[in-house]
NUKESE-283810 format. One record per residue (C-alpha): residue in one letter; y, z, x. Coordinates in nm, 2 decimals, always signed. Example, Ala and Ser with C-alpha at 12.3 -4.5 7.8 and 13.67 -1.06 7.14 Angstrom:
REC; A; -0.45; +0.78; +1.23;
REC; S; -0.11; +0.71; +1.37;
% end
This chain:
REC; M; +39.18; -1.66; +3.69;
REC; T; +39.09; -1.34; +3.52;
REC; A; +38.76; -1.17; +3.58;
REC; K; +38.51; -1.16; +3.29;
REC; P; +38.48; -0.82; +3.13;
REC; F; +38.15; -0.64; +3.16;
REC; S; +37.93; -0.71; +2.85;
REC; F; +37.71; -0.44; +2.70;
REC; G; +37.40; -0.61; +2.82;
REC; R; +37.52; -0.62; +3.18;
REC; I; +37.62; -0.25; +3.17;
REC; V; +37.27; -0.17; +3.05;
REC; V; +37.11; -0.38; +3.33;
REC; Y; +37.32; -0.21; +3.59;
REC; G; +37.25; +0.13; +3.44;
REC; V; +36.88; +0.07; +3.45;
REC; L; +36.90; -0.05; +3.81;
REC; L; +37.10; +0.25; +3.91;
REC; V; +36.85; +0.49; +3.76;
REC; A; +36.56; +0.31; +3.93;
REC; A; +36.74; +0.32; +4.26;
REC; L; +36.80; +0.69; +4.23;
REC; F; +36.44; +0.75; +4.13;
REC; F; +36.30; +0.57; +4.43;
REC; L; +36.56; +0.72; +4.67;
REC; A; +36.51; +1.08; +4.55;
REC; P; +36.20; +1.14; +4.77;
REC; M; +36.39; +1.01; +5.08;
REC; Y; +36.68; +1.24; +5.00;
REC; V; +36.44; +1.54; +4.96;
REC; M; +36.28; +1.46; +5.29;
REC; L; +36.61; +1.43; +5.47;
REC; V; +36.77; +1.75; +5.35;
REC; T; +36.45; +1.94; +5.39;
REC; S; +36.42; +1.83; +5.76;
REC; F; +36.75; +2.01; +5.84;
REC; K; +36.66; +2.34; +5.67;
REC; D; +36.49; +2.63; +5.82;
REC; A; +36.17; +2.79; +5.68;
REC; A; +36.36; +3.07; +5.50;
REC; E; +36.60; +2.83; +5.33;
REC; I; +36.31; +2.61; +5.21;
REC; R; +36.13; +2.90; +5.05;
REC; S; +36.44; +3.05; +4.89;
REC; G; +36.63; +2.73; +4.78;
REC; N; +36.54; +2.43; +4.56;
REC; L; +36.44; +2.09; +4.69;
REC; L; +36.76; +1.91; +4.59;
REC; S; +37.00; +2.17; +4.75;
REC; L; +37.19; +2.07; +5.06;
REC; P; +37.12; +2.27; +5.38;
REC; Q; +37.36; +2.54; +5.46;
REC; S; +37.39; +2.40; +5.82;
REC; L; +37.24; +2.11; +6.00;
REC; N; +36.95; +2.25; +6.20;
REC; P; +36.79; +1.99; +6.42;
REC; D; +36.50; +2.22; +6.54;
REC; A; +36.25; +2.06; +6.31;
REC; W; +36.33; +1.72; +6.45;
REC; H; +36.28; +1.85; +6.81;
REC; L; +35.95; +2.01; +6.71;
REC; A; +35.83; +1.69; +6.53;
REC; W; +35.91; +1.47; +6.84;
REC; N; +35.79; +1.71; +7.11;
REC; S; +35.56; +1.98; +6.99;
REC; A; +35.49; +2.10; +6.64;
REC; C; +35.22; +2.36; +6.70;
REC; T; +35.00; +2.52; +6.97;
REC; G; +34.66; +2.38; +6.88;
REC; V; +34.44; +2.13; +7.05;
REC; D; +34.63; +1.81; +6.96;
REC; C; +34.99; +1.93; +6.93;
REC; R; +35.19; +1.69; +7.15;
REC; G; +35.44; +1.60; +6.88;
REC; L; +35.50; +1.24; +6.77;
REC; Q; +35.64; +1.11; +7.10;
REC; P; +35.32; +0.98; +7.26;
REC; Y; +35.20; +0.84; +6.92;
REC; F; +35.53; +0.66; +6.87;
REC; W; +35.51; +0.48; +7.20;
REC; N; +35.15; +0.39; +7.14;
REC; S; +35.26; +0.22; +6.82;
REC; V; +35.54; +0.04; +7.00;
REC; F; +35.30; -0.09; +7.28;
REC; M; +35.05; -0.19; +7.00;
REC; A; +35.28; -0.34; +6.74;
REC; V; +35.52; -0.55; +6.96;
REC; P; +35.25; -0.77; +7.13;
REC; A; +35.03; -0.78; +6.82;
REC; V; +35.33; -0.90; +6.61;
REC; L; +35.43; -1.17; +6.86;
REC; I; +35.08; -1.29; +6.93;
REC; S; +34.97; -1.31; +6.56;
REC; T; +35.30; -1.48; +6.46;
REC; A; +35.26; -1.74; +6.74;
REC; W; +34.90; -1.79; +6.65;
REC; G; +34.97; -1.84; +6.28;
REC; A; +35.25; -2.09; +6.36;
REC; V; +35.01; -2.31; +6.56;
REC; N; +34.74; -2.28; +6.30;
REC; G; +34.98; -2.36; +6.02;
REC; Y; +35.11; -2.66; +6.22;
REC; V; +34.77; -2.80; +6.28;
REC; L; +34.64; -2.75; +5.92;
REC; S; +34.95; -2.91; +5.77;
REC; M; +35.04; -3.19; +6.00;
REC; W; +34.73; -3.27; +6.21;
REC; K; +34.46; -3.28; +5.95;
REC; F; +34.11; -3.35; +6.06;
REC; R; +33.77; -3.36; +5.88;
REC; G; +33.70; -3.02; +5.73;
REC; S; +34.05; -2.89; +5.78;
REC; E; +34.08; -2.80; +5.41;
REC; V; +33.74; -2.63; +5.41;
REC; L; +33.85; -2.43; +5.72;
REC; F; +34.17; -2.33; +5.55;
REC; G; +33.98; -2.22; +5.25;
REC; F; +33.76; -1.99; +5.46;
REC; L; +34.07; -1.86; +5.63;
REC; L; +34.21; -1.76; +5.29;
REC; F; +33.91; -1.52; +5.25;
REC; G; +34.08; -1.31; +5.52;
REC; V; +34.39; -1.26; +5.31;
REC; F; +34.19; -1.10; +5.02;
REC; M; +33.90; -0.94; +5.21;
REC; P; +33.91; -0.56; +5.23;
REC; F; +33.93; -0.45; +5.59;
REC; Q; +33.67; -0.18; +5.55;
REC; V; +33.39; -0.44; +5.57;
REC; V; +33.49; -0.54; +5.92;
REC; L; +33.50; -0.19; +6.07;
REC; L; +33.14; -0.19; +6.20;
REC; P; +33.12; -0.54; +6.34;
REC; M; +33.47; -0.51; +6.49;
REC; S; +33.37; -0.19; +6.67;
REC; Q; +33.07; -0.37; +6.81;
REC; V; +33.29; -0.65; +6.93;
REC; L; +33.53; -0.42; +7.09;
REC; G; +33.24; -0.24; +7.26;
REC; Y; +33.11; -0.57; +7.40;
REC; L; +33.46; -0.66; +7.54;
REC; G; +33.51; -0.31; +7.68;
REC; L; +33.82; -0.26; +7.47;
REC; S; +33.70; +0.04; +7.26;
REC; S; +33.95; +0.32; +7.21;
REC; S; +34.23; +0.14; +7.38;
REC; I; +34.57; +0.00; +7.28;
REC; A; +34.46; -0.35; +7.39;
REC; G; +34.17; -0.32; +7.14;
REC; L; +34.40; -0.23; +6.86;
REC; V; +34.62; -0.53; +6.95;
REC; L; +34.32; -0.76; +6.93;
REC; V; +34.21; -0.61; +6.60;
REC; H; +34.56; -0.66; +6.44;
REC; C; +34.59; -1.01; +6.57;
REC; L; +34.26; -1.11; +6.41;
REC; A; +34.33; -0.92; +6.09;
REC; G; +34.67; -1.08; +6.06;
REC; M; +34.57; -1.44; +6.15;
REC; A; +34.48; -1.54; +5.79;
REC; G; +34.81; -1.42; +5.65;
REC; T; +35.03; -1.57; +5.92;
REC; T; +34.84; -1.90; +5.90;
REC; L; +34.89; -1.91; +5.52;
REC; F; +35.27; -1.84; +5.55;
REC; F; +35.33; -2.11; +5.82;
REC; R; +35.09; -2.37; +5.66;
REC; N; +35.26; -2.35; +5.32;
REC; Y; +35.60; -2.37; +5.49;
REC; Y; +35.52; -2.66; +5.71;
REC; T; +35.39; -2.87; +5.41;
REC; A; +35.76; -2.89; +5.30;
REC; V; +35.87; -3.03; +5.64;
REC; P; +35.95; -3.41; +5.60;
REC; R; +35.66; -3.61; +5.74;
REC; E; +35.91; -3.88; +5.84;
REC; L; +36.03; -3.66; +6.13;
REC; V; +35.68; -3.61; +6.26;
REC; N; +35.58; -3.97; +6.22;
REC; A; +35.90; -4.09; +6.39;
REC; A; +35.83; -3.86; +6.68;
REC; R; +35.48; -3.99; +6.71;
REC; I; +35.61; -4.35; +6.72;
REC; D; +35.84; -4.25; +7.00;
REC; G; +35.55; -4.12; +7.20;
REC; A; +35.58; -3.74; +7.14;
REC; G; +35.25; -3.56; +7.15;
REC; F; +35.11; -3.25; +6.98;
REC; W; +35.31; -2.98; +7.17;
REC; R; +35.63; -3.18; +7.21;
REC; I; +35.65; -3.23; +6.83;
REC; F; +35.58; -2.86; +6.78;
REC; W; +35.84; -2.73; +7.02;
REC; R; +36.12; -2.99; +6.96;
REC; I; +36.09; -3.06; +6.59;
REC; V; +35.88; -2.81; +6.40;
REC; L; +35.96; -2.48; +6.57;
REC; P; +36.34; -2.51; +6.55;
REC; M; +36.30; -2.55; +6.17;
REC; S; +36.08; -2.24; +6.14;
REC; T; +36.34; -1.97; +6.16;
REC; P; +36.32; -1.85; +5.80;
REC; I; +35.94; -1.83; +5.79;
REC; M; +35.94; -1.69; +6.14;
REC; M; +36.15; -1.39; +6.03;
REC; V; +35.93; -1.34; +5.72;
REC; T; +35.62; -1.33; +5.93;
REC; L; +35.76; -1.11; +6.20;
REC; I; +35.89; -0.85; +5.94;
REC; W; +35.57; -0.87; +5.74;
REC; Q; +35.34; -0.83; +6.04;
REC; F; +35.55; -0.55; +6.19;
REC; T; +35.54; -0.35; +5.87;
REC; N; +35.17; -0.39; +5.82;
REC; I; +35.08; -0.31; +6.18;
REC; W; +35.32; -0.02; +6.22;
REC; N; +35.21; +0.14; +5.89;
REC; D; +34.84; +0.08; +5.94;
REC; F; +34.62; +0.39; +5.94;
REC; L; +34.26; +0.25; +5.89;
REC; F; +34.24; +0.06; +6.21;
REC; G; +34.43; +0.33; +6.40;
REC; V; +34.19; +0.60; +6.31;
REC; A; +33.88; +0.39; +6.34;
REC; F; +33.94; +0.22; +6.68;
REC; S; +34.18; +0.44; +6.87;
REC; G; +34.09; +0.70; +7.13;
REC; A; +34.25; +1.03; +7.23;
REC; D; +34.53; +0.86; +7.43;
REC; S; +34.58; +0.55; +7.21;
REC; K; +34.63; +0.69; +6.86;
REC; P; +34.92; +0.52; +6.67;
REC; I; +35.19; +0.71; +6.50;
REC; T; +35.03; +0.71; +6.15;
REC; V; +34.73; +0.90; +6.30;
REC; G; +34.96; +1.14; +6.48;
REC; L; +35.15; +1.20; +6.16;
REC; N; +34.83; +1.27; +5.97;
REC; N; +34.71; +1.51; +6.24;
REC; M; +35.04; +1.69; +6.24;
REC; A; +35.05; +1.72; +5.86;
REC; N; +34.69; +1.85; +5.84;
REC; T; +34.73; +2.10; +6.12;
REC; T; +34.59; +2.44; +6.02;
REC; S; +34.86; +2.70; +6.04;
REC; S; +34.93; +3.03; +5.86;
REC; V; +35.28; +2.91; +5.77;
REC; K; +35.34; +2.55; +5.66;
REC; N; +35.64; +2.39; +5.84;
REC; Y; +35.76; +2.16; +5.57;
REC; N; +36.08; +2.08; +5.76;
REC; V; +35.88; +1.96; +6.06;
REC; D; +35.65; +1.75; +5.84;
REC; M; +35.95; +1.59; +5.67;
REC; A; +36.12; +1.51; +6.00;
REC; A; +35.80; +1.37; +6.14;
REC; A; +35.76; +1.14; +5.83;
REC; I; +36.11; +1.01; +5.87;
REC; I; +36.05; +0.94; +6.24;
REC; A; +35.73; +0.76; +6.16;
REC; G; +35.90; +0.54; +5.90;
REC; L; +36.23; +0.49; +6.07;
REC; P; +36.14; +0.17; +6.27;
REC; T; +36.03; -0.02; +5.96;
REC; M; +36.33; +0.10; +5.76;
REC; L; +36.56; -0.02; +6.04;
REC; V; +36.38; -0.36; +6.05;
REC; Y; +36.44; -0.41; +5.68;
REC; V; +36.80; -0.29; +5.70;
REC; L; +36.89; -0.52; +6.00;
REC; A; +36.68; -0.82; +5.90;
REC; G; +36.61; -0.78; +5.53;
REC; Q; +36.85; -1.07; +5.44;
REC; Y; +36.65; -1.31; +5.66;
REC; F; +36.33; -1.19; +5.49;
REC; L; +36.47; -1.28; +5.15;
REC; K; +36.60; -1.61; +5.27;
REC; G; +36.26; -1.69; +5.41;
REC; L; +36.08; -1.61; +5.09;
REC; T; +36.32; -1.82; +4.88;
REC; A; +36.27; -2.11; +5.13;
REC; G; +35.91; -2.14; +5.02;
REC; A; +35.72; -1.90; +5.24;
REC; V; +35.48; -1.79; +4.97;
REC; K; +35.46; -2.10; +4.75;
REC; G; +35.11; -2.20; +4.67;
% end
């Protein structure tokens, strides 16, 4: 069986896609090559030129110490703050959304649709409006300027989105399975663990990736609710980029930006196929 020759229309489509890919990858290329150049090479060369030699000094400075000012610890402490914040927040908010979606789709009660409608406000509500009341709540709980406080904030902020994902996914689960389990005497949690949860792998991956990306890249909550020892990596990157210095170290800034974005890039590279499968399985259907 002979392969079909490329038509003119297909060549045009592939050409447009190639140009678009190069356009969006160009900033990443500039960041990467600049991070391996020294200051003199950056000033004398052009942005697209390859470095004369791979110089890892900028990466070392970005990770450990980029300056000599008041807050110049490098990205290392901020990175680990984000890890300790993002991992539990992602797991808790995903589990919370799974239970909420399970209840709102299969264990309906009086007012459940109204409650779900109010939850949807959290998906579209700008987070700026909750900064003041959330800071008061954290103060009452004694969690101000702490990583635990940031975990709580991100769990609450992500609850509406994760609930929407799981609720819409679970509405497509055959009700016959749940009804048969109820007839056999299975209760609320047994049905969830034995029937519903094993079928939730696609939407689980969507929610985990979605939440991790949002929480890791968040700047608003990080700068508003963190303290000196609990700032996430986005705040640390901002502090490093805005450090007053007589000479701007663009190579250090580029290396720091790549370090800050590397976890989310790795997540999409390693688990991106599961994200697409989850979306096509009905994760965002209305």
